[in-house]
N, C-alpha and C positions, 0 to 999 in steps of 0.2 A: 575567440573568447569566453564565449559560450559554454563549450565542452569544459574549460578549466576551471571556470566557476562552476562546474555542478562537478567535476574530480576534485576542486580540494576539497569542496565541501563533505565528498565521499569517504577520502580519505582520512579527513577531519573525525568524522563519526567512527569510523570503521577503527582506526587508532582510538579512540579514546574507549570505546567498547571494545575492545580488546587487551589494553589495558587493564580496565577496570574487573573486566571476568578474570583476567588470569592475577590478579590481585585477591579474587574470591578464593581463588587455592594455595596463592603464598601466603594471608595473613592466618589462615588456621595451620598450615603446616609448620611456620615459624612460631605459635602458639604450642603447640605439641613438640618442638624441638625436634623438626624435621627437619633435616637437609635439604635446603634447595640449591641446585647445581649451577641453575639456567631460569633466567626472567627472559625472553626476546618478545619484540614490538614484532611481527613478521618473522618468516624462518629462514635460514640461515646455510643452507645447504652450500658446503664449499667455503663458502667467507662472509662475513658481516661487512656492514657499512659502519656500525659502530659498534663496539662495544669496551667494557670496563668495570675489573672486578672488584667487590666493594665484598670486603670477610671473605665470606666461603660462596658466595654467588656472584656467578657473570650476568652484568646486563648490557643488552645488547639489541639493535636493531638488525636486522636482515634485511635481506633485496626481495625475498617472492613475498609481495604483500596477499598471501592467502590464509591468513590468520596471526598466531602466536602463541607463543607455550613457556610454562613451567618445566623442567628438568628436574625432578623430584627423585631424590637418592633413592633405592631399593626399589623404585617402582617402572613396571615394562609401558611405556608410552610411546608415542609416536618419535622417539631417540633412536627406538631398539638397540637399548645400550645391553645388550643379552650377557657381553663379557663382564658385567658386574653382578649379575645377577648368580654366575655360578661360586662367586665367591661366599664367603660367611655371614650370614646376616650379621647386620650393625645395630649398634640400639637406637642410632639416629637413622636409620633408612625406612621408609613408610613401609614396607613388608614387615617392618618388626614393632609395628603400633598396632593397638588392639584395634579390630574393627571399627567399632563404632566411631572411634577417631579416624579412623581411612574415609569412613562414611563421607564424615564433616568437610573432610576436605577437599572432598571428588563434587560434594554440591557445593562449595561455595560458589565456585564461577555463578554458576542458574541462579542460584540466589541473590547474587549480585546482581546480575542482569534482570530479573523480578524487579526488585527493588527499586534499582536504579530508573526502570521505567514507570515503575508508578510514582515515583518523588518526582521527576520528570512532568508527569501528567498532572500532580498535584499543583505544581508551580507555574505551568502554561495556565488552568486554569484560574490561580491564584492572580497572576499577572496578566494575563490578555481577555479569561473571560470566553465565553461565545456569543456568536452573532451568527444564523444561520435561517434560511428560509421554511418554515415548519411546513410539510407535507400539505397536514389539513385546508392552508391557506390557498389551495391551487383548486379554488372552487369550480372551476370550468377544466379541471383536470388538466392531464400533461400533454407535450405535442409528442406524436409517434415517429420520428424522422425517418429511419428509411425501414429496409427491410427486415433486419433482425428484432426492433419490437416488433412489428407484423408478427413473426415466425413466433415470438412470445406468445402472441393473442394477444396485443395490445390495440389498444385504436387508441387516434387523437380524440380527445376529451375525457377521456375514462380517468376515475379518481379512485386511484390505489385508495385500498383501505390496509388490508393487512397482508405479509410474507408469512407462511408458515405460522399462521392464526397469532402472529405477534402486529400491533398497531407501529408503524414505523414515522417517530416524531418528525427526523431531519430527513428533506428531502435529497442531499448529497448523498447519505446513507443507502438509497435504495440499489443503485446499480450494485453495490455487493452484496446486497441483500437478495436481489435476484439470482447470484454468483453462487452466494450459500445456502438459498432455498431451493423447496421441490415442488410449491403451491404459493397460490396468491389470488386473492377477493379483489374485483373492481366495481364499483357502481358504474353504471355505463345506461346513460336515460333515465336515472331513477331505478334501474333493475341493478342489486347485487349478482354479480357471476365468480362463481368459484371455477381455478382455471390452473391446472400443472405446468411448473415451469418444463418443456426439454430438455430430455437427457442431456442432448448434443448441444444445448445452449452455450455451456462454455467453449467448446469445440469450436463452434460458429464467430464467438464473440474474439477468440484468438486470432482466428485465419482472416476475418474482418481488418483488425491492423489497429494501432493504436493509434494511428493517425488519422482517424476515420471520424472521427467526436464521440461524443454521447447519443446510447440510440433511444433515448426520452430526455426530453430537457422540458423545463417551465415554458408554457404557451406567452410568447412576448409579441408584440405590439409591431406593427409594420415601420420601422425608422428608416431614413432614409440615410446612407454613407455618402451618395454622392452617385449625379450622371453620367454613364459612360459617352464619350466622346463620341462615338458612333450609333449613339441610343437616337433613335424616335425623336426623343424627348432632349438632345440637348439644348435646343433654346428653348425650353420652358420653363415654367418660374418652378418648378419644384429644386428644393435647397437641402443640402445637410442639415441633416438634423430634422427633417419635417418631418413628421405621423403621422400617414393615409390613416382617416378615419372613414371612409366610405368613400365606394366607385359608383357612380350614378344613381348615387343614394340609398346604396345595397350598405348597412355597416357595416364596420371591420372593428372588431375587439384586438383579436389577434393575428398575425403574418398571415398563419396557416386556413386561414377563411379566405385570405385575397387570390389566392390561387384558383379556384375554382370558378372565382366569378371573373377573374381578368380572363380565366382560358375562355371561357363562353362570351367572352367579346373582344374575339380576336379580330386587328384588323380595323377596328374602329376607333372613333373619337372620344373619350368619356371627359366628364367631369369629375375629379378625385375631392374630396373633402378632407382638408390639413389641415392639423395643429400645430401651430409656429410657435413655441411661446407660450404668451398666454391669448395669441389670437387665433380665432377659424376660421379658414380661406377656403375659397373655389378656385382650384387651379385645373385648366384646360388642359389634358394630354393623351396620348394616342398608346394604343395598345398593339404591340404587333404582330404579325402572322403569326409568333409562335407562343401567346397570351402572357407575353410580360411587360414591363415599362422598360425595360433597358435601365434601370437602377442596381447600384450595389447596395444591399443590405445593412446597416450599420449596427456595429456590437453593442448590446444593452447590459449592464450591469446589472446584480441584485440590489443596489442600492439606490440605482437610477428607477430602477422599476416601482420599488419604493417612494419612491419623491411621483413618478408619475402616477401613483394611488392603484397600480396592478398587483403589488402584492402587498403586504406586511412581515418585516423581519421582525424574526424573534433574537433578541439581546440578556444574555444574563450575565452578573458578576457577580462574584464567588472572594467574600472573605475566606482567610488562610486556614477557617476551624471547617468554613462548607465547602473549600478547594478539595481537602483532605478526603473524604466520600464522592467528591467528585470524581478526581480524578482519579483513584482507586477504582472505582466503575467500569470508567475509560480504559484503562488496564486490562483489566477482566475481560471487557467487550472485543479489544484487541487480540486477546489471547485466545477465547474463543470462535472468533471469526476463523484465525489461522486455522486452527484445528481443523474448522467445517473444509477450510480451503484445501487442507492436507487428506482431508476422506476422500475430497475431488478427484483429488491429484491420483488418490490410490484405487480410483475406481476408471479403469480404460476406459469405459463406454461412454463419459461425460467430456471426452477428449482435455480435459484439464492439464493433464500432464504437457502437452503443447506451449500452455503458458508457461508453465516452468523458467526461470530467466534465472542468469549468473551474474556476474559484476558489472555489464554493462544495464541490465535491466534495473539491477539498485540502484548504480550511480544517474539512470535516465530522471528516477522519483524525484531527486534533487530540481530545483528552481535556478531558472537560469539568471534569477538576479536574489542576493545572498538574503533573505529573509532570517532573523534569529527565532522567529517564532515557527517558521516550517523548518527549518533545519532542525531545532529540537523536539518537536512532532516527528517528525519523520525518524529522527535519534532513539526517541522512546518507541517507536513501532520497530525500529530494528533489535532493538534491545532484547524485547521479548521475544521477537520471532527467533533472536540467535538463544535464549535464554531454554525457549522450547527445541531448537533441534539437536542442541547440547544434551538435552534431557532424554532423547530418544533411546532405546532399547539397541544401538550400536554398538559393538566391539569397536573400540579407538575413539568414540564419545564419551563423553563423562558418564552419558547412560548408562552403556555399557559399562563401566565399570564399577556403576552402583550397581549394578541385577546381580555382578556377581560378588559384591561386597554384602549383601543380602543375603543372598543365596549362603555364605558361608555363616552368617548372623543366624539364620534359620534353620540349617540345617548341622552346623558345627563344623562343617566339612571345608577347608579353603582348597578352590583350585591348583591347579598346578601349575609351577610358570611357565611348562611347556604347553599346556591348553591355553594359558593366558597370552602365551607370545604366538601361538595359530590363529586366537582369536583376534586380537590385533593386525594382525597381517589382514588377515579377512575382512576386516571391518574399513583397516585402512584401502586395501582394493573398492570395495564399496562406494566410499566417499569420493574416488579419486574418478569410478564412473559416473557417478550422480554428479560431482563437479564437470565433466568432461560433458553428459549429456545437456546440463541446466545454461553451460555457456555456447555447447553448439547448438542450442534451440538461437539462442541471442543471434552468432554469428549467421545462419541462415533467417532470421528476418530483415538484419542489416541488406543483406541481399536481394533478398524477394522484395 
């Protein structure tokens, strides 16, 4: 059921983005009286799931969910209809139109993607606002949970001040900023330190696997979820939701502080100070020879941590007027972050290429429980990503056609049809290779 929910959201989001992107080409083509022969959601190699001709255009749904297309008459595109190009140019064909009209037609799809991303973010800001954990509220720093954080140069208790000289307002943005960044500063025991982000940080992050959890988290209290049946403390008075605040009089504010204390008391009987609701109790317990209590750690949400007085969450609401600049800024930040990640991918020394994913990776970012807020957030991100990817100057992508058209406008020389045909084939081969590599990464990670 979880896979079905994720897949349904992915297909809905992808279909919406494809249709709107192709409308971005279709509408200006029709405005400039250019014939559009096909408008397809997904590719229809050999056959279609559905098709219907309305006027001069066949509208349909293909069976290969790798994208969609509009077939514009007199244009060398993914249809590779070279037979039509050998005939004399007709006034209603793409190739007969002025260069500026052809440029607008080719840019229409990416423009729609960027505008859609901005509009979705504006509406999300207006409808839901924002609630987040300010990085500044972590007065006692972060908890570094595993070796990856240590390899990064972090220690538990560090207060992360800046990444690449920029102050990070929201704690949830820190992992992404570490991926995009090159250096950072922390305050450690009152001293400000500047550290470099290792070049192979992304490679180690990918190798670690997506199920390994966060490499840094807010520090949180020692909350009990339950006592294990074979635990030394199975018959003790430790109850779920208890918060351990001290062991033998040694105060514990955060869970990470308990580990060294318990380790030093292996095999001993201890007295736990416990907060239970509004009560403070003393509970006798035993520490195993491995230095633990034999209890399960309880999950604590940020909302619960705020109620317990550990952190103060920031909450913002926006009027529609205020949501416009806020949503636009979020769209711009999304785009610039994606460009930074692409630069990392193109640098083999970072190992970021190993994290490149295909349809499985994209589908997996959708939640297992449907939420309109999350769905539209992901759709906005994918819209901006799709716009940027299509703008790359690769033949077979919109960006490739734009480059050739700009060249014609600047030099006054139009590339030959044969050249455009070979460029289209080359670009198509590059895209297939990239598609195979990205989805191959997905399959490799599944088996790994």
